[in-house]
C-alpha positions in Angstrom: 0.1 -0.2 -0.2 2.6 2.6 0.7 4.8 1.8 -2.0 1.4 2.1 -4.2 1.1 5.5 -2.8 5.1 6.5 -3.2 4.3 5.5 -6.8 1.4 7.6 -7.5 3.5 10.6 -6.0 6.6 10.0 -8.0 3.9 9.9 -11.7 2.2 13.5 -10.1 5.9 14.7 -9.6 7.2 13.7 -13.3 4.1 14.9 -14.6 4.4 18.3 -13.2 8.0 18.4 -14.0 8.0 17.7 -17.0 5.1 20.1 -17.9 6.2 23.3 -16.2 7.4 25.9 -18.3 8.1 23.9 -21.7 9.2 26.3 -24.4 7.6 26.5 -27.6 7.5 28.2 -31.0 4.8 30.0 -32.3 3.8 31.8 -35.6 2.0 35.1 -35.5 0.2 36.8 -38.5 3.3 38.1 -39.8 5.3 35.7 -41.8 8.6 35.4 -40.8 7.9 36.8 -37.4 7.2 34.3 -34.2 6.2 34.5 -30.3 8.5 31.9 -28.0 6.2 30.8 -24.8 6.8 29.4 -22.2 3.9 26.9 -21.3 3.1 25.1 -17.7 0.3 22.3 -18.3 -1.3 21.3 -14.7 -3.2 17.5 -14.8 -6.0 17.6 -13.1 -6.1 13.3 -13.4 -5.0 11.5 -10.5 -2.4 8.6 -11.0 -2.4 5.9 -12.0 -2.2 7.0 -15.7 -3.4 4.6 -18.2 0.0 4.8 -20.1 3.3 5.8 -19.0 4.4 9.1 -18.1 6.3 9.9 -21.0 3.6 9.2 -22.8 1.0 11.1 -21.0 3.4 14.1 -20.7 4.4 13.9 -25.0 0.8 13.9 -25.7 0.3 16.9 -23.7 3.0 19.2 -24.6 1.9 17.7 -28.4 -1.3 18.7 -27.7 -0.9 22.5 -26.6 1.6 23.9 -29.0 -1.1 22.6 -31.8 -3.4 24.6 -29.3 -1.6 27.1 -29.3 -0.3 27.7 -32.9 -4.0 27.4 -34.0 -4.6 31.1 -31.9 -1.1 32.6 -32.6 -1.3 32.4 -36.4 -4.1 35.1 -36.0 -2.2 36.8 -33.6 -0.4 40.6 -34.8 2.9 40.5 -32.7 2.6 44.0 -32.9 0.1 44.0 -30.3 1.7 41.9 -28.0 -0.5 42.2 -24.6 -3.6 41.2 -27.0 -1.7 38.2 -28.2 -1.1 37.0 -24.5 -4.9 37.4 -23.7 -6.0 35.6 -26.4 -3.7 32.7 -26.3 -4.0 32.7 -22.8 -7.8 32.8 -22.8 -7.6 29.9 -25.4 -5.5 27.6 -22.9 -7.2 27.8 -20.2 -10.0 25.7 -21.1 -10.1 21.8 -19.6 -8.9 19.8 -22.4 -8.7 15.6 -22.5 -6.5 13.4 -23.8 -8.3 10.5 -26.0 -7.3 7.9 -23.4 -9.1 5.0 -21.4 -9.7 6.9 -18.7 -9.7 10.3 -20.6 -6.8 12.3 -18.8 -7.7 15.9 -18.0 -5.7 19.2 -17.9 -5.5 22.7 -18.2 -2.7 25.2 -19.2 -1.1 28.5 -18.7 1.5 30.4 -21.0 4.0 33.7 -20.5 3.7 35.1 -24.4 7.2 37.2 -25.3 8.8 38.0 -28.7 12.8 37.3 -29.0 15.3 40.3 -29.8 15.3 39.4 -33.4 11.1 39.3 -33.1 11.4 42.1 -31.9 13.8 44.3 -34.1 11.6 42.9 -37.0 8.2 43.8 -35.7 9.8 47.9 -34.8 11.3 47.2 -38.6 7.8 46.0 -40.0 5.7 49.1 -38.2 8.5 51.9 -40.0 7.9 50.7 -43.0 4.0 50.5 -42.4 4.1 53.9 -41.5 6.5 55.3 -44.4 3.5 53.4 -46.8 0.8 55.2 -44.4 2.2 58.9 -45.3 2.6 58.2 -48.6 -0.8 56.6 -49.8 -2.2 59.7 -47.9 -0.1 62.1 -49.6 -0.9 60.7 -52.8 -4.5 60.4 -52.1 -4.5 64.0 -50.7 -2.8 65.3 -53.9 -5.4 62.8 -56.3 -8.6 64.4 -54.6 -7.1 67.9 -54.4 -6.3 67.7 -58.4 -9.3 66.4 -59.4 -11.0 68.8 -57.8 -9.4 71.8 -59.2 -9.6 69.9 -62.7 -13.3 69.6 -63.1 -13.5 73.0 -64.2 -12.5 72.6 -67.8 -10.7 76.7 -67.4 -8.9 75.3 -65.2 -7.8 72.1 -67.5 -7.0 74.2 -69.7 -4.8 76.5 -68.0 -2.8 72.9 -66.6 -2.4 72.6 -70.5 -1.2 76.0 -71.4 1.4 75.6 -68.4 2.7 72.5 -69.6 6.3 72.5 -71.1 6.7 73.3 -75.3 2.4 74.2 -75.1 1.7 74.7 -78.2 -0.7 78.4 -78.3 -1.7 77.2 -81.9 -2.9 73.7 -81.3 -5.2 74.1 -78.6 -7.3 71.3 -77.6 -11.1 71.6 -78.7 -13.1 73.1 -75.6 -16.4 71.5 -75.8 -15.3 68.3 -77.1 -11.8 67.7 -75.8 -11.4 69.5 -72.4 -15.3 69.2 -71.5 -15.2 65.6 -71.7 -11.8 65.0 -69.6 -13.3 67.5 -67.4 -16.3 65.5 -66.1 -14.4 62.6 -66.1 -12.4 64.5 -63.2 -16.6 66.1 -61.6 -17.4 62.2 -61.3 -14.2 61.1 -58.9 -15.3 61.6 -55.5 -12.8 61.2 -52.5 -13.6 58.0 -50.0 -15.2 60.2 -47.3 -17.6 61.9 -50.1 -19.2 58.2 -51.3 -22.2 58.0 -49.6 -25.7 58.1 -50.5 -26.1 61.7 -49.6 -23.2 62.5 -51.7 -24.4 60.5 -54.6 -27.7 62.2 -54.2 -26.6 65.7 -54.6 -25.0 64.3 -57.7 -28.2 63.2 -59.2 -29.8 66.7 -58.2 -27.2 68.7 -59.9 -27.9 67.0 -63.1 -30.9 66.9 -63.1 -31.1 70.9 -62.2 -28.6 71.3 -64.9 -31.0 69.7 -67.3 -33.2 72.8 -67.5 -31.0 75.3 -68.9 -34.0 78.0 -68.6 -34.3 80.6 -66.2 -37.7 79.9 -65.8 -37.5 76.4 -65.5 -34.6 76.5 -63.3 -36.9 79.1 -61.7 -40.0 76.9 -61.5 -37.7 74.3 -59.9 -36.5 76.0 -57.3 -39.7 77.5 -56.1 -40.8 73.4 -56.2 -38.2 72.6 -53.7 -38.4 75.4 -51.0 -42.3 75.0 -50.9 -41.2 70.8 -50.1 -38.8 71.3 -47.9 -40.9 74.4 -46.1 -43.8 71.0 -46.2 -40.9 68.9 -44.3 -40.5 71.3 -41.7 -37.5 72.6 -42.8 -37.8 76.1 -43.1 -34.1 77.1 -43.0 -33.6 75.2 -45.8 -36.4 76.2 -47.3 -35.0 80.5 -47.3 -32.0 78.7 -48.5 -33.6 77.3 -51.6 -36.0 80.6 -51.9 -33.0 82.9 -51.7 -31.6 80.6 -55.0 -34.7 81.5 -56.2 -34.6 85.2 -55.9 -31.1 85.6 -56.8 -31.8 83.8 -60.2 -34.9 86.5 -60.8 -32.1 89.4 -59.9 -29.6 88.3 -62.5 -32.5 87.8 -64.8 -33.4 90.9 -64.7 -29.9 92.6 -64.5 -29.0 90.7 -67.6 -32.2 92.3 -69.9 -31.8 95.8 -68.5 
């Protein structure tokens, strides 16, 4: 009886010793950069075990390595704190070896980056920052240029200012310059590609399809009335001001 008790104690200690802070190399979401983890497993099943201590501890280590890798490969090495939380929570659950009877165990880990991996993360973040700045500046330049060139006159000025511009061979204003300016008009920055901006564009095209001043005055009057009916007097007043502005322009043109 005493011998059996000592045998169980030795088996328990051997299992604990072999499953305490064993090292694991884990993948991250960034190829070439990995985590270094130390895992400690706690076997909850009391001896005697259905297999030898070597077989039990080897199976537990293999299971935990595979389990940790499954979740670590989705973690960003630049966010080590989140990776620790995610991997720690994933390993903390109760697991069983498919033995008869099953061996139950839990685990905890510490997650770190080796110096080479930390240097790689720093280099990656620096490159991403440079790329982000370059992308933002290029997008800002694109948006500003597109906004400028929506006006045919601005587009023509750009053409005239280029090197070796030939004033005797100006492009056809209506066919070429107007068409290109219309292409730039359809450009919208990301923050302006909403339903509201699309609706404004549709409304602009609709109003532009009525070149006669009388028709425009009628449309703005109807729009002001609709806004007033929708209990938007402030917007109605702005629309009515547009109507009055067109009327003043027509009166001035006729005098």
